[in-house]
C-alpha positions in Angstrom: -14.1 3.9 26.8 -15.7 6.0 24.0 -17.5 3.8 21.5 -17.0 5.1 18.0 -20.2 4.0 16.4 -23.8 3.6 17.5 -25.3 1.1 15.1 -28.0 3.2 13.3 -29.9 0.4 11.7 -30.7 -1.0 15.1 -32.2 2.2 16.5 -31.1 4.9 18.9 -31.2 2.4 21.8 -29.2 -0.3 20.0 -25.7 -1.6 21.0 -22.5 0.3 20.1 -19.2 -1.1 19.0 -15.5 -0.3 19.1 -12.9 -2.4 17.5 -9.3 -2.0 18.8 -6.4 -3.4 16.8 -3.3 -4.5 18.5 -0.5 -2.1 18.0 2.0 -2.2 15.2 2.0 -2.8 11.5 1.3 -6.4 10.2 3.1 -8.0 7.3 1.1 -9.6 4.4 0.2 -13.1 5.4 0.7 -12.2 9.0 -1.7 -12.3 12.0 -4.0 -9.3 12.7 -5.3 -9.4 16.2 -7.4 -7.2 18.5 -10.7 -7.0 20.3 -14.2 -6.0 19.4 -15.7 -4.1 22.4 -19.5 -4.1 22.6 -21.8 -2.1 24.9 -25.4 -3.0 25.3 -28.2 -0.5 24.5 -31.5 0.1 26.2 -32.6 -3.6 25.9 -31.2 -7.1 25.8 -30.3 -8.2 22.2 -29.1 -11.4 20.5 -25.7 -10.9 18.8 -26.0 -13.2 15.8 -22.8 -12.3 14.0 -19.7 -10.2 14.4 -17.7 -9.8 11.2 -14.6 -7.9 10.1 -14.0 -6.6 6.6 -10.7 -5.6 5.1 -11.1 -2.6 2.9 -8.8 -0.8 0.4 -9.2 2.4 -1.5 -8.7 1.4 -5.1 -8.6 3.4 -8.4 -10.5 2.2 -11.5 -9.7 3.5 -15.0 -12.1 3.9 -17.9 -11.9 5.3 -21.4 -13.6 8.5 -20.2 -11.8 9.0 -16.9 -11.1 7.5 -13.5 -13.0 6.7 -10.4 -12.1 5.8 -6.8 -13.9 3.4 -4.5 -13.7 1.1 -1.5 -13.0 -2.6 -2.2 -13.7 -5.2 0.4 -11.0 -7.8 -0.2 -11.5 -10.2 2.7 -14.2 -11.0 5.3 -13.9 -12.8 8.6 -16.5 -14.0 11.2 -15.0 -13.4 14.7 -17.9 -14.0 17.0 -21.7 -14.2 17.5 -24.3 -16.5 19.0 -24.6 -14.8 22.4 -27.0 -12.5 24.3 -25.8 -8.9 25.1 -27.7 -7.6 28.1 -28.9 -4.0 28.5 -25.9 -1.7 29.1 -23.6 -4.7 29.3 -20.0 -4.4 28.2 -18.6 -7.4 26.3 -15.3 -8.0 24.5 -14.6 -10.5 21.7 -10.9 -11.1 21.0 -9.9 -12.1 17.4 -6.9 -13.2 15.5 -7.1 -13.5 11.7 -4.6 -13.9 8.9 -4.1 -11.2 6.3 -4.2 -12.3 2.6 -0.7 -12.7 1.2 -1.4 -10.1 -1.5 -2.4 -7.4 1.1 -0.8 -4.2 -0.2 2.0 -2.5 1.7 1.0 0.8 3.3 4.2 1.8 4.9 7.9 1.6 4.3 10.4 1.9 7.1 7.6 3.5 9.2 6.7 6.1 6.6 3.2 6.0 5.0 3.0 5.4 1.3 -0.4 6.9 0.8 -2.1 3.5 0.5 -5.5 3.6 2.4 -6.4 0.3 4.1 -9.0 -0.2 6.9 -10.8 -2.8 9.0 -14.5 -2.4 9.3 -16.7 -4.1 11.9 -20.1 -5.6 11.0 -22.7 -6.6 13.6 -25.9 -8.6 13.1 -28.6 -8.3 15.7 -32.0 -9.9 15.5 -32.1 -9.9 11.8 -30.7 -6.3 11.4 -27.2 -5.9 10.0 -25.1 -2.8 10.3 -21.5 -1.8 9.7 -19.7 -0.3 12.7 -16.4 1.6 13.0 -13.6 1.7 10.5 -10.0 1.6 11.7 -6.9 2.3 9.8 -4.8 -0.8 9.0 -1.0 -0.5 8.7 0.9 -3.1 6.6 4.7 -3.4 6.5 6.7 -5.2 3.8 7.7 -8.8 4.0 11.5 -9.4 4.3 11.8 -10.1 0.6 9.8 -7.0 -0.4 12.0 -4.9 1.9 15.2 -6.4 0.5 14.1 -5.6 -3.1 13.0 -2.0 -2.1 16.2 -1.5 -0.2 18.3 -2.6 -3.2 16.4 -0.3 -5.5 17.0 2.6 -3.2 20.7 1.8 -2.9 21.0 1.6 -6.7 19.7 5.1 -6.9 16.0 4.7 -7.6 13.6 7.1 -5.7 10.1 6.7 -4.4 7.5 8.6 -6.5 4.1 7.3 -5.5 2.1 4.2 -4.7 -1.5 3.3 -5.5 -3.9 0.4 -5.9 -5.3 -0.3 -9.4 -8.5 -2.3 -10.0 -7.9 -5.2 -12.4 -5.7 -8.2 -12.9 -2.1 -8.6 -14.3 -2.2 -11.2 -17.1 0.0 -14.2 -16.8 0.3 -14.0 -13.0 -1.2 -15.9 -10.1 -2.9 -12.7 -8.8 -5.8 -13.5 -6.4 -7.1 -10.1 -5.3 -9.3 -7.9 -7.6 -6.6 -5.2 -7.5 -2.9 -4.8 -7.5 -0.4 -2.4 -5.9 1.8 -0.2 -8.1 4.9 1.4 -6.6 6.2 4.1 -9.0 9.9 4.8 -8.8 12.0 7.6 -10.4 15.0 6.1 -12.4 18.5 5.8 -11.0 20.9 8.1 -12.7 22.5 5.3 -14.8 19.0 4.6 -16.3 17.6 8.1 -16.6 18.5 8.4 -20.3 16.4 5.4 -21.2 13.6 5.2 -18.6 11.0 7.8 -17.4 9.9 5.7 -14.4 9.8 2.1 -13.1 6.6 0.6 -11.8 6.9 -2.3 -9.3 4.2 -4.8 -8.2 4.6 -7.5 -5.6 2.3 -10.6 -5.7 3.1 -12.6 -2.6 2.2 -16.2 -1.9 3.0 -18.5 1.1 6.0 -19.9 -0.9 7.4 -16.7 -2.3 6.7 -13.8 -4.5 6.1 -12.7 -8.1 7.8 -9.4 -8.8 6.4 -7.5 -11.8 8.5 -4.7 -13.2 7.4 -2.3 -15.9 9.6 0.4 -17.5 8.1 3.5 -19.1 10.9 3.8 -21.7 12.0 7.1 -23.3 11.7 7.4 -27.1 14.7 8.1 -29.3 15.0 10.5 -32.2 13.2 8.3 -34.6 11.1 6.1 -32.3 8.4 6.7 -29.8 8.7 5.6 -26.2 7.2 2.3 -25.2 6.5 0.2 -22.1 8.4 -3.0 -21.3 7.2 -5.5 -18.7 8.7 -8.6 -17.2 8.4 -10.6 -14.0 10.6 -12.6 -11.7 10.0 -15.1 -8.9 11.8 -15.3 -5.6 11.4 -17.4 -2.5 10.9 -16.1 1.0 14.0 -18.1 1.9 16.1 -16.2 -0.5 16.4 -13.1 1.8 19.8 -13.9 3.1 21.0 -15.9 0.1 21.3 -13.3 -2.6 23.3 -10.2 -3.3 20.2 -8.1 -3.8 21.9 -5.1 -5.3 23.4 -7.2 -8.1 20.2 -9.2 -8.4 17.9 -6.3 -8.8 20.2 -4.4 -11.0 20.3 -7.4 -13.3 16.5 -7.4 -13.4 16.4 -3.7 -14.4 19.0 -4.2 -17.1 17.1 -7.1 -18.6 13.9 -4.9 -18.5 15.3 -1.8 -20.1 17.5 -3.6 -22.7 14.7 -5.8 -23.9 13.4 -4.3 -27.2 10.8 -6.9 -28.1 7.3 -7.2 -26.7 6.8 -9.1 -23.5 3.6 -10.8 -24.7 0.3 -9.4 -26.0 -0.5 -5.8 -25.6 -3.8 -6.4 -23.8 -4.3 -4.1 -20.8 -4.7 -5.4 -17.3 -8.2 -6.8 -16.8 -10.2 -3.6 -16.0 -13.6 -5.3 -15.8 -16.5 -3.3 -14.6 -15.7 -2.7 -10.9 -19.4 -2.2 -10.1 -20.4 -5.6 -11.5 -22.0 -8.0 -9.1 -19.4 -9.8 -6.9 -16.6 -7.3 -7.7 -16.5 -6.0 -4.1 -16.1 -2.5 -5.4 -17.9 0.3 -3.5 -17.9 3.6 -5.3 -16.6 6.4 -3.1 -15.8 9.4 -5.3 -15.2 10.3 -8.9 -12.6 12.2 -10.7 -12.2 13.8 -14.1 -10.2 12.2 -16.9 -7.3 10.2 -15.6 -4.1 8.7 -17.0 -4.2 5.6 -19.1 -2.5 2.7 -17.4 -0.4 1.7 -20.4 0.2 -1.8 -18.9 0.7 -4.9 -20.9 -0.1 -8.4 -19.8 3.0 -10.0 -18.3 4.1 -13.0 -20.2 7.8 -12.4 -19.6 9.8 -15.4 -18.5 10.1 -15.7 -14.7 13.4 -17.0 -13.4 15.0 -17.7 -10.0 17.9 -15.3 -10.7 21.6 -15.5 -9.9 22.7 -16.9 -6.5 25.7 -15.2 -5.0 27.3 -14.5 -1.7 25.6 -13.3 1.5 22.7 -11.0 0.9 22.2 -7.5 2.3 19.5 -8.7 4.7 16.6 -6.4 5.6 18.1 -4.3 8.4 18.1 -0.7 7.4 20.0 1.6 9.8 18.5 5.0 10.6 19.5 7.5 7.9 20.9 4.8 5.6 20.8 5.3 1.9 17.8 3.7 0.2 14.1 4.3 -0.5 13.5 5.3 3.1 15.3 8.6 2.3 13.2 9.1 -0.8 10.0 8.5 1.2 10.9 10.8 4.0 12.1 13.5 1.6 9.4 13.2 -1.0 6.2 12.4 0.9 4.6 14.7 3.5 3.4 12.3 6.2 0.8 14.8 7.5 -0.8 15.1 4.1 -1.1 11.3 3.9 -2.7 11.1 7.4 -5.2 13.7 6.4 -6.0 11.9 3.2 -6.5 8.6 5.1 -8.7 10.3 7.7 -10.9 12.0 5.1 -11.5 8.7 3.3 -12.5 6.9 6.5 -14.8 9.7 7.5 -16.5 9.6 4.1 -16.9 5.8 4.4 -18.4 6.1 7.8 -20.9 8.6 6.4 -22.0 5.9 4.0 -22.0 3.3 6.7 -25.4 1.8 5.9 -24.5 1.2 2.2 -24.5 -2.4 1.1 -21.6 -3.9 -0.9 
C-alpha cells in the first residue's frame, strides 16, 4: 500500500496515513464508511486523535468581486487513544452520517462540477497535522432525483452547479453555504425566463425546494427575479405525478408578478470571520452578482395525484441526464477536482 501523506508537522520519521473510502456515491444523510490506514514511522508514538473533515469548495461574492475557498462543513472523531509502534501498520474502520444538506456532486453518475472531499487529521503527542484528502461523491436523494427527472422531462436543461457562501432567508438552512443548480428554460418558458435556479435543503423529514427565476423584461419593463419555495416529504416519491407537480411550481413561479418578500440578499457574511469554517483557496476578478432575494414565499405540500414517476431512469431516457452528458465534459470536471485537491494538500499545514 502506498501511503498518500507523510505527516509533515511530526517530522520526517513520523507516521503516515491513507484514508480509503468504501466505493460508490453516498446520498445526503447517508452513511459514509471506510478505513484509516496508519503506518508507524521511526519511533513508537501515541495516537491521540484521528478525525475526518468534510470539505467543500465554495464561492463567496463581494461588492468588488468573488473569491473561492474551502469550507469545512462537518467534523468527526473516528479513533485515537492507542500506541502505534515503529513501522507498525494499523487500520481504523469508520462509519459516519453525512449532513442532510450535503450538496449533490453527481447526477445519474455524471459529475456536476461540485468539489467535495474528506480530509484526515491526526494528533500525535501534542502535534496535529492534516493528512490526505479524498474526493467525496454524493448522489441525489430519491425526492431530489424525482424533481430533477421531472424538470428534464419537461424540457429544462442542465447549465451548471455551484456552492454559494451564505444563507437563504426564511428557510431552515443549517450549513454555511447552499447549492445552486442552474437550468436552461424549457421551450414553453423560454419567452419569459432566462434561467431557473434550484436549491435543495434536505432534512430527515423531507425537503425545502427553493426555485428562483431570472425573468426576461418586456418592452416597457426590466427583467426581475422571482423566488418561491415548496416543501415535500421523503415519502412523497411514489405518491405524486412529479411532471405535473413540478410544472405547477414553475408556472406559479414565473406567473407571480409581486415580490416574494424583502429584497435582501442571501446572508453573505464575511466568510473569513472567526467560526465561519471558510479557508481561502484562490481569488478571482469581478464576479456576477447573486441577485437573490430572501425566500418568504409560501411553502405548500402541492397536489397529490396518481402514481408517481419514481426515480428509476433508464439508460438514454429523456431528462437532465441527457443534458449533463451532452453539456458537461467529465474529463474537465475531473481535472478541476484534482487541481483543487492538490492545491489544498499543498496548504496542508494551514489551520482553519
